[in-house]
C-alpha positions in Angstrom: -13.8 19.4 -17.5 -17.6 18.8 -17.9 -19.5 15.5 -18.3 -20.4 16.5 -21.8 -16.7 17.0 -22.7 -15.9 13.6 -21.0 -18.6 11.9 -23.1 -16.8 13.0 -26.3 -13.6 11.2 -25.3 -13.1 7.7 -26.5 -11.1 6.1 -23.7 -9.8 2.5 -23.7 -11.2 -0.2 -21.5 -7.7 -1.5 -20.5 -5.1 -0.7 -17.8 -3.0 2.5 -17.8 -2.5 5.9 -16.2 -4.5 9.1 -16.5 -3.4 12.7 -15.9 -5.9 15.4 -14.8 -4.5 18.7 -16.2 -5.2 22.4 -16.0 -3.6 23.9 -19.0 -0.1 22.4 -19.2 0.0 21.7 -15.4 -0.5 18.2 -14.2 -2.9 18.3 -11.2 -3.3 14.6 -10.5 -1.9 11.2 -11.7 -3.8 7.9 -11.2 -3.6 4.4 -12.4 -6.5 2.2 -13.5 -7.5 -1.4 -14.4 -10.0 0.2 -16.8 -9.2 3.7 -17.8 -12.7 4.3 -19.1 -14.4 3.1 -15.9 -12.0 4.8 -13.6 -12.2 8.2 -15.2 -16.0 7.9 -15.6 -16.2 7.4 -11.8 -15.1 11.0 -11.3 -18.4 12.2 -13.0 -20.7 10.0 -10.9 -23.6 11.5 -8.9 -22.2 10.3 -5.6 -18.7 11.8 -6.0 -19.2 14.1 -3.0 -20.1 11.2 -0.8 -17.4 8.8 -1.9 -14.4 11.0 -2.5 -12.7 13.7 -0.4 -12.9 17.5 -0.9 -9.5 17.6 -2.5 -10.6 15.3 -5.3 -13.8 17.4 -5.8 -11.6 20.5 -6.0 -9.3 18.9 -8.5 -12.1 17.8 -10.8 -13.5 21.3 -10.7 -10.3 22.9 -11.7 -9.2 20.4 -14.4 -9.9 21.3 -18.0 -8.4 18.2 -19.8 -7.5 14.5 -19.3 -4.6 12.7 -20.8 -4.1 8.9 -20.6 -1.5 6.4 -21.5 -2.2 2.7 -21.9 0.0 -0.1 -20.5 0.1 -3.8 -21.0 -0.8 -4.6 -17.4 -1.9 -3.1 -14.1 1.6 -3.9 -12.7 3.1 -1.6 -15.4 0.4 1.0 -14.7 1.4 1.0 -11.0 5.1 1.6 -11.8 4.2 4.2 -14.5 2.1 6.1 -12.0 4.9 6.3 -9.5 7.4 7.5 -12.2 4.9 10.2 -13.3 4.3 11.4 -9.7 8.0 11.7 -9.2 8.4 13.6 -12.5 5.5 16.0 -12.1 4.9 16.1 -8.3 1.2 16.8 -9.0 -0.4 19.1 -6.5 -3.4 16.8 -5.7 -1.2 13.7 -5.3 1.1 15.3 -2.7 -0.9 18.2 -1.2 -0.6 18.3 2.6 1.2 15.0 2.6 4.6 14.2 4.1 6.8 12.7 1.4 8.2 10.4 4.1 4.8 8.6 4.4 4.9 7.3 0.8 6.2 3.8 0.0 9.5 3.3 -1.9 11.2 0.3 -3.5 14.8 0.2 -2.5 17.7 -1.7 -4.0 20.6 -1.9 -1.6 24.3 -1.4 -2.6 25.7 -4.8 -1.4 27.5 -7.8 -2.9 24.1 -9.4 -3.1 21.7 -6.4 -3.2 18.3 -6.7 -1.4 15.0 -5.4 -2.8 13.0 -4.0 0.1 9.9 -1.8 0.4 10.2 1.0 2.9 8.2 4.1 3.9 10.1 7.3 3.4 10.6 8.0 7.1 12.0 4.5 7.7 14.3 4.9 4.7 15.7 8.1 6.1 16.4 6.4 9.4 18.1 3.4 7.8 20.3 5.6 5.6 21.2 7.5 8.7 22.2 4.2 10.3 24.5 3.4 7.4 22.3 1.6 4.9 23.9 1.8 1.4 21.4 2.3 -1.3 21.9 1.8 -5.1 18.4 2.7 -6.4 15.2 4.2 -5.0 11.9 3.9 -6.9 8.7 5.7 -6.0 6.8 7.3 -4.4 4.1 4.6 -4.5 0.8 5.8 -3.0 -0.9 2.4 -2.5 1.1 0.1 -0.2 -1.2 -2.9 -0.8 -0.9 -2.7 -4.6 2.9 -2.3 -4.2 3.2 -5.4 -2.1 1.3 -7.4 -4.7 3.5 -6.0 -7.4 6.6 -7.1 -5.5 5.2 -10.6 -5.2 4.6 -10.8 -9.0 8.1 -9.5 -9.7 9.7 -11.9 -7.3 8.1 -14.9 -9.1 9.8 -13.8 -12.3 13.1 -12.6 -10.8 13.9 -14.1 -7.4 15.7 -11.8 -5.0 16.8 -11.3 -1.4 14.8 -9.1 0.9 14.7 -8.2 4.6 12.9 -11.4 5.5 15.6 -13.8 4.2 18.5 -12.5 6.3 17.9 -15.3 8.9 19.5 -18.5 7.7 16.4 -20.7 8.2 14.2 -18.2 6.3 16.6 -18.0 3.4 16.5 -21.8 3.0 12.7 -21.8 3.1 12.4 -19.1 0.4 15.1 -20.9 -1.7 13.0 -24.1 -1.6 9.9 -22.3 -3.0 11.9 -20.5 -5.7 11.7 -17.0 -4.3 15.4 -16.7 -3.3 18.2 -17.6 -5.7 21.4 -19.5 -5.0 24.2 -17.2 -3.6 27.0 -19.7 -2.8 29.2 -19.2 -5.9 30.6 -16.4 -8.0 28.5 -17.6 -11.0 25.4 -17.5 -8.8 26.3 -13.9 -7.9 26.6 -13.0 -11.6 23.2 -14.5 -12.3 21.7 -12.8 -9.3 23.0 -9.4 -10.4 21.3 -10.0 -13.7 18.0 -10.4 -11.9 18.6 -7.2 -10.0 19.4 -5.4 -13.3 16.1 -6.7 -14.8 14.2 -5.6 -11.7 15.8 -2.1 -11.9 14.9 -1.8 -15.6 11.4 -2.9 -15.0 10.8 -0.3 -12.3 12.3 2.3 -14.7 9.5 1.4 -17.1 11.7 -0.4 -19.5 10.0 -3.8 -19.9 11.0 -3.9 -23.6 14.7 -3.6 -22.7 14.3 -6.5 -20.2 12.7 -8.7 -22.8 15.5 -7.8 -25.3 18.2 -8.8 -22.8 16.5 -12.0 -21.9 16.0 -13.0 -25.5 19.7 -12.4 -26.2 20.6 -14.6 -23.3 18.1 -17.3 -24.3 19.7 -17.5 -27.8 23.2 -17.7 -26.2 22.2 -20.7 -24.1 20.5 -22.3 -27.1 23.7 -22.0 -29.2 25.7 -23.5 -26.4 23.2 -26.4 -26.4 22.1 -25.4 -22.8 18.5 -26.0 -23.7 17.3 -26.3 -20.1 18.6 -22.9 -19.3 17.2 -21.5 -22.5 13.8 -22.9 -21.7 13.9 -21.3 -18.2 14.5 -17.9 -19.8 11.8 -18.5 -22.4 9.3 -19.0 -19.5 10.4 -15.7 -18.0 9.9 -13.9 -21.2 6.5 -15.4 -21.6 5.7 -14.3 -18.0 6.7 -10.8 -18.7 4.7 -10.6 -21.9 1.6 -12.2 -20.2 1.8 -10.8 -16.7 -0.9 -12.4 -14.6 -1.8 -9.6 -12.2 -5.2 -10.8 -11.2 -4.3 -9.9 -7.6 -3.5 -6.3 -8.7 -6.7 -6.0 -10.6 -8.5 -6.9 -7.4 -6.4 -4.5 -5.4 -7.2 -1.8 -7.9 -10.9 -2.3 -7.5 -10.6 -2.3 -3.8 -8.5 0.8 -3.8 -11.7 2.8 -4.6 -12.9 1.7 -1.2 -15.7 -0.4 -2.8 -15.6 -4.1 -2.3 -17.0 -6.3 -5.1 -19.9 -7.2 -2.8 -20.3 -3.7 -1.3 -23.1 -1.5 -2.5 -22.0 2.1 -3.0 -25.1 3.4 -1.3 -24.6 1.2 1.8 -23.6 2.9 5.1 -19.9 2.6 5.6 -18.5 2.7 9.1 -14.8 2.8 10.0 -13.6 2.1 13.5 -10.1 2.6 14.9 -8.2 1.2 17.9 -4.6 1.2 19.2 -2.6 -1.4 21.2 0.8 -1.2 22.8 2.8 -2.3 25.9 3.9 0.7 27.9 4.3 2.6 24.7 6.4 0.0 22.8 5.4 -2.0 19.7 2.5 0.4 19.1 0.0 -0.5 16.4 -3.3 0.9 15.2 -5.9 -0.7 13.0 -8.9 0.3 10.9 -11.9 -2.0 10.5 -14.8 -1.5 8.1 -18.5 -2.3 8.3 -20.8 -1.8 5.3 -24.5 -2.3 5.7 -23.8 -3.7 9.2 -21.4 -6.4 7.9 -17.6 -6.5 8.4 -15.5 -6.2 5.3 -12.4 -7.9 6.4 -10.6 -7.5 3.1 -10.6 -3.7 3.8 -9.2 -3.9 7.3 -5.9 -2.0 7.5 -2.9 -2.2 9.9 -0.7 0.7 10.9 2.7 0.5 12.7 3.1 3.5 14.9 6.3 5.5 15.2 8.2 4.6 18.3 8.5 8.3 19.2 4.7 8.3 19.9 5.1 6.0 22.9 1.9 5.6 24.9 0.4 8.9 23.8 -3.1 7.8 22.8 -4.0 11.2 21.4 -0.9 11.3 19.1 -1.6 7.7 18.1 -5.1 8.6 17.0 -4.0 11.7 15.2 -1.2 9.7 13.4 -3.5 6.9 12.2 -6.3 9.3 11.0 -3.8 11.4 9.1 -2.4 8.3 7.4 -5.9 7.1 6.6 -6.9 10.4 5.0 -3.7 10.4 2.9 -5.5 7.8 0.8 -7.7 9.8 -1.5 -8.5 6.6 -3.4 -10.3 5.0 -0.4 -14.1 5.5 -0.2 -15.1 7.8 2.6 -17.1 6.5 5.5 -20.4 7.9 6.8 -19.3 7.4 10.4 -15.9 7.0 12.1 -15.8 5.2 15.5 -13.0 5.8 18.0 -12.3 4.8 21.6 -12.4 7.5 24.3 -14.4 10.5 25.4 -14.8 14.1 24.2 -11.1 14.8 24.1 -10.4 12.0 21.7 -13.5 12.8 19.7 -12.5 16.5 19.4 -9.0 15.5 18.0 -10.7 13.2 15.4 -13.2 15.9 14.5 -10.4 18.5 13.9 -8.8 16.1 11.3 -12.1 15.1 9.8 -13.2 18.7 9.4 -10.1 19.4 7.3 -10.2 16.3 5.1 -13.8 15.0 5.0 -16.2 17.4 6.6 -19.3 15.3 5.8 -18.0 12.4 7.9 -19.5 12.0 11.4 -17.4 11.0 14.4 -18.6 9.1 17.5 -16.6 7.8 20.4 -17.3 4.8 22.6 -16.7 5.5 26.3 -15.5 2.5 28.4 -15.7 1.7 32.1 -12.8 0.4 34.3 -13.3 -3.1 32.9 -13.1 -1.7 29.3 -16.8 -2.4 28.7 -18.8 0.2 26.7 -20.9 2.5 28.9 -21.9 5.2 26.5 -21.5 6.7 23.0 -20.6 10.3 22.5 -21.8 11.9 19.3 -24.9 13.0 17.4 -27.8 11.5 19.3 -29.8 10.7 16.1 -26.8 8.9 14.5 -26.1 7.0 17.8 -29.8 5.9 18.1 -29.9 4.7 14.4 -26.6 3.0 14.3 -25.9 2.0 17.9 -25.6 -1.7 17.2 -23.3 -1.2 14.2 -21.1 1.3 16.2 -20.6 -1.1 19.1 -19.9 -4.0 16.7 -17.3 -1.9 14.8 -15.7 -0.8 18.1 -15.5 -4.4 19.4 -14.1 -5.7 16.1 -11.5 -2.9 16.0 -10.4 -3.8 19.6 -10.2 -7.5 18.7 -8.2 -6.9 15.5 -5.8 -4.5 17.3 -5.1 -7.0 20.0 -4.5 -9.8 17.5 -2.2 -7.7 15.4 -0.3 -6.5 18.5 0.0 -10.0 19.8 1.5 -11.1 16.4 4.0 -8.2 16.5 5.0 -9.0 20.0 5.5 -12.7 19.1 7.7 -11.8 16.1 9.8 -9.4 18.2 10.3 -12.1 20.9 11.2 -14.6 18.3 13.8 -12.4 16.7 15.3 -11.5 20.1 15.4 -15.2 21.1 17.2 -16.1 17.8 19.7 -13.3 18.4 20.4 -14.6 22.0 20.8 -18.1 20.7 23.1 -17.0 17.9 25.2 -15.0 20.4 25.4 -18.0 22.8 26.5 -20.3 19.9 29.2 -17.8 19.0 30.5 -17.8 22.6 30.4 -21.6 22.7 32.6 -21.8 19.6 
């Protein structure tokens, strides 16, 4: 599709989903806060610099665009996932492992939980005996999905993985994010919440509003005006979804921060932390114009099977990074290590983003920088920023790993205390 053809289209300025097509085939599905602005971005002069070769290839092959408006960005996010599942568009799933996508799972229990899992984790949990009632997805943007879940939970409180501990459940109950579960009537009401969540993720918001309206009238006729008013507030929330956080997430998903200039030099640095191969994590930090953009920092939990294999850790995190076509591409990627690590990174970069440059920071025995491997001109021009990005990645990785270790120790301590109390009884 050409720019001239695009200019003839009259696209809305509101949220929705768009489908790039070649004939009757759907090549790519995306969501947008503003359909007009998002699709226009595919015809910008800097598309080659800001998007990967797969997106360039997709735009070249497409001959038409379809779009469907939604009432909110939240609904666009869900609609996008449903369309990806329906059409499996080539440029949404090309060279990606389905198990790396995010899914919303409703468990099959007396009080079902609503949890977000990556496909690979879901496979493992099902293998361990997890009973599943519904699975929604795939969702390509984990950050946006987490924001969506937060919005949904304020309207329809539910149980998730974090409220299994007794103290956590009480805390979430006090702030209105977990419902009562002590009585049979409470279970009936809770299952209604789960039904509404399921319908919403199926794209049936109208059906949810209809059911709530019927229930509101029933309470009003029974002179239960307080309950009727509570349901009225839910209906209002559904009809006027305040997804400001999702709007922000959608803007950032392009890889361009509100205060980041598109023509500024973007540098991404990666680092890994673990203890003898356990609790492994990796991080990505971003500098733009020499300044850290902390809102774009990303955390990655590493598969336990990787252990202390730094090469596989690096390969894993870069593959996951480049699975996000919606993130702006950097000019420079900074990693720890020597030529071996740099060669691994360059192999991946050549496949997904051949214009991106890779440099590696070599450390001495005290883990202090002693040299930078890479294009001499790039190193000379951006040495200060490269070292800053590397140091910031190291700091962020250690902080994230420390938090993960603390959480693991806390969980283990609680299990030991619970086991001890059981023995004492």
